[in-house]
C-alpha angles and dihedrals in degrees: 000000000000117000084227091076119097101221119203109166090161086071089076088081087064096040095048098028127097112270125229112254113254125015119312091206090059097035103045097054091050090064124076096226102098095162094051092044091044093235106156100176138020125200131177096266104012143025141207119238132177116239108248089207101039129193086211138003109286096020107169136189129208113210138179112231090226113085103243132153101186127069094210090061094057115110123240089253092053093048092048095047095045090055091043090051092045090056093045091047092052089051091049093050090048089054099044102033110016097221119187093225146339143242110216120185152140125213108207113196134359093276090057090054102264111164089194102031100170095062121051117228137161120230119218112190121182117223135200132191108268095016087131096057128144097281097076095033101047102017099038086228128124116207107214111182097201135037125240094254097050090050091046090054092050093048093044091055092049091049091050091052093049094045 
């Protein structure tokens, strides 16, 4: 395998596991349990949530509240806030985690690889030199230096300061 590949075998739990009924991107923000639901920032039209099954430490998603599968159906306000929150999230990750780069993307539709195809969302994945080392490739083991809750606490604090 090339060391250019981001290897995330722990995602099989998500891929093969049973899915919660409904839409997590609709259901989670309706609850007031931001920490448990990994929501680090809320806007008027969109929110930022940590990926429970990350490709890399600090993997965030920027999601409109409104359940929508097609980009062309987003409102101007949703588009603008998604971009603003994407920018704010990148700044927060830089402050908290000092990544060397990012992968930013959106998979629209099942054919394009969307895990949750009915609700659009951007992925923001921090990257570091050497984050595709031999451990995940050869040992099928991902070394994550910090837990989800510790990362949530740090990101939430940075978002609060910048709001």
